[in-house]
N, C-alpha and C positions, 0 to 999 in steps of 0.2 A: 504493500500500500504506500502511496505517496506520503512522504514525511510531513508535508504541510497538512494533509488531511488527518494524519495521526495527531498532530498538535491540536487541530480544531476539535477533534473527537475527545481528546483529553480535557480540553477546556469545558466542553459540554458536559462531560461526566462530572467534573467538579461542581458546576452550577447546579446540577440535579442532586448531587450528594449534599450540598449545602442546604438546599430546600428541604431535603428529606430529614435533616437533623432537627427541624422545627415542626410544630404541628401543621397539618393534620397527621403527617407520618410520625414525626416525633421521635426519631431514633437518635438520641443525644450523642451516642458514641461515634456517629458518622462525622460529627464536627471535628474530631481529632485527626481524621484522615482525608477529609473532603478536598482540601486544597493540594494534596499531593500530586494528582494528575496535572493540575494547572501549573504548579511550581516546576514540575519536571518539563512541561512544555515551554515555560518561560526560559528555562536554562538552555533549551535547544533552539530558541528563536534567533533568527539572524540579526535582529535589531530591536530597539526598544519599541518602535512603532508596531512591529509585528506582535510583540508581547502584549502591548496595550489592546490590540484587537482581540487577542485571546481572552484577556481579562474582561473586556467588555462583553464578550459572548457569555462567559461564565456568570458575570453579574446580571445580565439580562435574564438568563434562565433562572437564576436564583430568585430574582424579583418576580418574574412571571409565575413561577411555580409556588413561590412562598406568599405572594400578595395578590393572588388572583381575585380576592374579594374586593379589591379597589374598584373593580368594574361597577359595583353597585352604586358607587358615588360619582366616579368620573367618566363612566361610559366609554365612548370611543377615544377619549383622551388618555386612558389608562396606559397604553403602550408607551406614550411619551414619558410618563412618570417612571416606568420601568427602565427606559433608556437613561433618564437622569440618574437613577440608582446605579446603573451599570458603569457610570463614569468612575465611581469609587474603585471597584476592582480593576478597571482599566488603568487607573493611575497607579495602583499598587503594583500591577504587573510590569508597567513601564519603568517605575523607579527601582523595582527589584532587579530587573534585567540590567539597568544602568549601573547598579551598585554591585553586580555579581563579581566583577574583576577585583574590586577593592575589598569586598567582604569575604571573598573565597580564597584569599591569598595564603591562609594558614594551612591549606591542604586538607584539613579535616572537616571544614564546612560549619563549624560551630557558630562563627560570627554571622555567616550567611543565613542559617536557620533562625538565629535569634533576631537578626535584622528583619527577616521576613515577617516575624511575629509582631515586632514593634511597628513596622510600616503599616501592617494591616490595622493595628489598633489606632495608629495615627489617622488613617483614612476614615475609620469609623468616628473618631473624635472630630475630624473636620466636617463630616456630614452632620454632626449634631449641633454645629454652631453656624452653619451657613444661613445668612439672613434670608427669610422668606421660604427656605427649603429645609430648615432644620428638622431632622428626624433621627431617632436612634433605632428605628424599626429594623428588624433582622440583624441586629448586632450579634455576632457569632457567639459571644459569651452567654447570651440568654438561653441558648439551647441546653445549657447545663442545669437549668431549673428542673429538668426531668431526672436529674441524678443528684440526689441530696448530698451524698458524701463529697462530691466534687464541687457542688455549689457553695459549700462552706468556705472555699477559698476566696469567695467574693468579700468576706469579712476582712480580708487582708489586702487584696489587690483589686476588688471591684469587678464589675462586668468587663471593664476595659482590659484588665489583666487576664481574665479568662479568655477573651477574644485573642489577645496576643499569644497566649499559650496554645490555643487551638491552631492558630495559623503557623506558629513555629513548629508544632508537631507535624503538620502536613508537609512543611518544607523539609523537615528532618527525614520523613519517609521518602521524599523525592531523592534525597542524597543516598539513602539506604539502597535504592534501586540502582544506584551507580556503584555500589560496593563500599560506600563510606558509611559505616553503621554506627559510629560513635554518637553523633547527634541523636539518632533514633533511640539508642540505648539509654542515653541520659534523659531523653524525654519520657521514656517508659518508666525509668526509676523515679523521676519527679512526679509522674502521674500516680505511681503507687504510694509515694509518700503523702501526696495531697489527699488521696483516698483514705489512708490510715488516720491522718489528722482530722479529716472531716468526720469520720466515724466517731472519733473521740469527742468532737464538738457536739455531735448529735446526742451523745449520752449525758450531756450536762443537764442537771435539773433546772426547771424554770425558776427564775428569780423575780422579785418585785412584789408590789402590792396587788392582790387579786381584784378584778373588777368584771362585771358582766356587761358585755357589749352586744348590740344588735345592729345588723345591717339589713336594710329594706331594699328589695328589688322589685321594680315595677316601671313600665314604660308607657303608662297611660297619660301622664302629665295631668292627672286629675287629683286635686287636693283631697276631696272626700275619700277617694279610693286609698290614697296614701295614709290618711288618718285612720281609716278602717284597718289597714294592714299593720299599723303601729299600735293602735289602742286595743291590744289583745294581751292576755296574760303571757308573761315571759318577756315580751318586747317592751311593754309600757313600764315594766319594773326594772329594766336594764339601767345601768349607770350611765351608759352612752348609747344613743341611737343615731345612726347615720343614714341619710337619704341620698339617692343618686343625684347626679349633675343635671342642671337645667329643669328641675321639676317644678319650680315655682316661678311663674312669670310676674314680674313686678313693673308697674308703670313708672316711667322716669319722673323723679321728683316726689314720688309718693312711697319711698322705701319704708319710712317709719310706720305709717298706717298699715302697710302690708305686713311688716314684721309683727306688729301688735296683733293683727288678725291671726297670723300663723301661731303665735304664742297662745292665744286663747283656744284655738282648735286643738292644741296639743297640751292643754292644761292637765290632762290625766296622765301624761308621761312624766315620770318622776325624775329622770336623769337629765344629763346634758344632751342637747340636740344639735346635730350638724346638718344643715339643710342646704341643698344645692339650689341656687336661684340665679336669675338673669334679668337684666334690663336691656331690652332690644327696642331702641327708638324707632318710630315710624319713618323718620328721615333715613333713607338708605345710605346717606353719606355720614351720618352721625355715628360716633363710636359706641359700641355695645359694651356691656359689662357681664362678666361671668364670674360668680363669686359663691362663697359658702358663708352662711351665717352660723355663728355659734351662740346658741341660746342656753342660758342656765336653767336649773330646775324650775325657777319661778317664771321663766320666759324672758328674763332680762337679757339684753344683748351683751355678750361677753367679748365678742370680737368678730372680725370679718376677714376673710382671706380672698384675694382676687387672683385669678388664674395667671400663672407666670408664662406659660408657653402656649400661645395660640396655635391651633392646628393650621398648617399651611394650606392656603386656597379656601379652606372652609370657614375659618374665623378671621377673615380679612379685616373686619371692623373692630376686632378686639385688640386692645393695647396690653401687652404683657407687663407683669409686675415681678421684678427679678430679685426681691429681697425677702424671702420667706422667714417669718419669725413665729415661734410658738405662741399660742393663745392661752392665757392663764384661765384655768377652770377649777372647779372643786376637785377634779381628778388629778390636778397638777398641770404642767405645761403640755398642751396638745398641739401636735404638728399637723398641718393641713396641706393637702395636695388635691388638685383637680385633674382627673383624667390624664390628659397628655403630659401634665407636669411630671408624673411618676415615670414616664418613659425616659426621662433624663436623670442623670445621677446627681446633679447639683442640689436639687430641692431637698430630697430625703437626707442627704449627707449634711447639709447645712442645718437642717432642723434638729438632727441628732446631736450635732456638735453644740447647738445652742440650748440643749437640755430637754428636748421633747421626750415625753414618756411613752407616746404612742402616735402612730400616723393614722389619721382619718382621711379617707380618700373618697370623694364623690366622683362618679364615673358615668359616662354615656357611651355605650357601644350599641347602636341600633341592631335589632334582632336580624334584620335583613342582611347584615354584613356576614353572618354565618358563624358556625361553630369554630372554624379554623381561626378566624380573626379573634374571637373571644378567647380562645385558648392561648394564642400568641400573646395577647395583651395581659392575660393573667400571669404568664410566666415572668413578665417584667416586674409585677408586684412581688412575686416570690423572691426575685433577685434583690429588690430594694430592701426587703425585710432583712435579708442576710447582711447586705452592705451596712445598713444603719444599726442593726442589732435591736430593732424595735418591732413590737407587734404592729400589724397593719390591719385596719378595719376598712374594707373596700366595698362600697355600695355601688353596684352597677345597675344600669337601667334594665338590661335584659340578660346579664351574666358577664362574667362570673362574679357574683358577690361572695366575698370570702373573709374569713378571719384567718390570719397567717401569723405563725409564731416567728421569733427571730432566727430560726433555723430554716425557714422557708417551707414549713409544713402547714398544710391547710387543716385547720381544726374545726371549721364549720363552713358551710357553703350553701348557696341556692343554685339549683341546676340552671343551665343556660335556657333562656326562653320562658322560664316560669316566673310567676309573681309570688312573693312571700317574703319571709324574713329568716335569717339565720342568727342564732343567739349562742354565745359561748363565753367562756372565761378567758380573760387575758391577764397578763402581768404587766403592771405599770412600773417601768424602770428605765433609767438612762441607757442608751445604746452603747456609745463610746467604744465601738469597734476600732481597730487600727485604721480601717478605711475611713470611717467617719471622722477620725481625728486628723489623719495625715494624708488621706487620699486626694486632697485638693490638687496636688501637684501632678498626678498621673496623666490627666487629660492634657494640660499644658505641656507636660514633658513629651508626650507622644507627638503633639503638634509641632514642637520644636525639632524633634528628630525628623519628622516628615518634611518640614521646611528645609532642613539641612540637606536631606537626600535630594530634594527637588533642585536646590541650588547647585549641588555637586553635579547632578545630571545635566543641568543647563550649562554649567561651565565646561563640562566634558564635551557637550555638543558643539559649543563655540570653538573649543580647541580643535576638534576634528574638522570643522568647516574651515577654520583658518589654515590648517595643514593642507587641505585639499585645494584651497584658493592660492596658497603660496607655498608650494612644496619646497623643501630644501634643495639647493643645487648639489650636483655631484661633488663639487669641490668641498662643500661644508660637510658632506657625509663622509 
């Protein structure tokens, strides 16, 4: 078979393996080898541009197979979004090819495999901060939410570190196919150590002050229905009740009368209430508001949290608020996130570092987006629980509403598509994981490495073009 077609085939295999590591297939172990075919093809590519084409194909297939549910929202424009996503793997492949000579000089490939992992993490970090396009969806590290022992490493290195480890493992396997087995052997040893340490972390007993928490799931946007689901034994007696995102429509300028109305309707609920609400002005050019109210047992307003990360293209009228702080409640400091906020590592990490005892998340995932989208989104919540070391109470409109412990275990949930409530016990305690305390530098660090690699590749290209334009004379040679 023509070598060019073999390289294209390898890239396609990588794209499909990457998608299979996430729901609905959900084979987490594939993430550790998925990039091996693509990495091998990159090493055999004649130039960086050819490598970028291979990375683009793998990225497109990863997005198309992993985010097919986007068609429910964007219709015929969905392939354009998949193409935008494909630019990330294309950049990774091009920079990895350009850096191969420099990183592979030790003869064993250790630096090359490690560089492949850090560059992949850098590309994911870049994708998460792009203005107007920011997303962390399909970050490779989220796949490990299906493997609790390995997910525990997120408490140390976060999802960004897990992504780097998965990519480095794939690169190490590509080297093993060339007969250089040391990087793969070291990767396997590190994986075994991470598994053992994860098992030990899973055995730790729960710490903190016990509290009863209820998460309500419903997509009717009907106040009376939500009250009926809440004002039942078990839910109304909980210390904290969380409703989904966007459930309460509030007229602009009348926030206080609406808040008082909701407080009266929930007078029979004895605990703290977190209610997802929104102000959407009739003027299509006016900014909207997406927020959560925190009401005390008496109905008094304890605080308000405004969404930090608007969903690209969908929440164009929403202005993000980027400085999350815990709200003081009778339960202690409460950290708040809204839907897309939890997709990004900064919010949960900052709240944990600032003393939050629990994360309450209001969420909206329309039922028509399907079970795969709901499962992918819930994996992000599991990872954030481990990163922050906090219990997460996530109330979703149609699923998956969950109570999640700091080890990423779901302790109570409502099935996707159902209406109802899940009630369970949580432990209120500061997270203070190594990642919550010191993980702030990992994303900027990977971005700096990515920028350095891009600069080095650009300078290398300029030197080659200068050489071709002005080759040395025979006398100087």
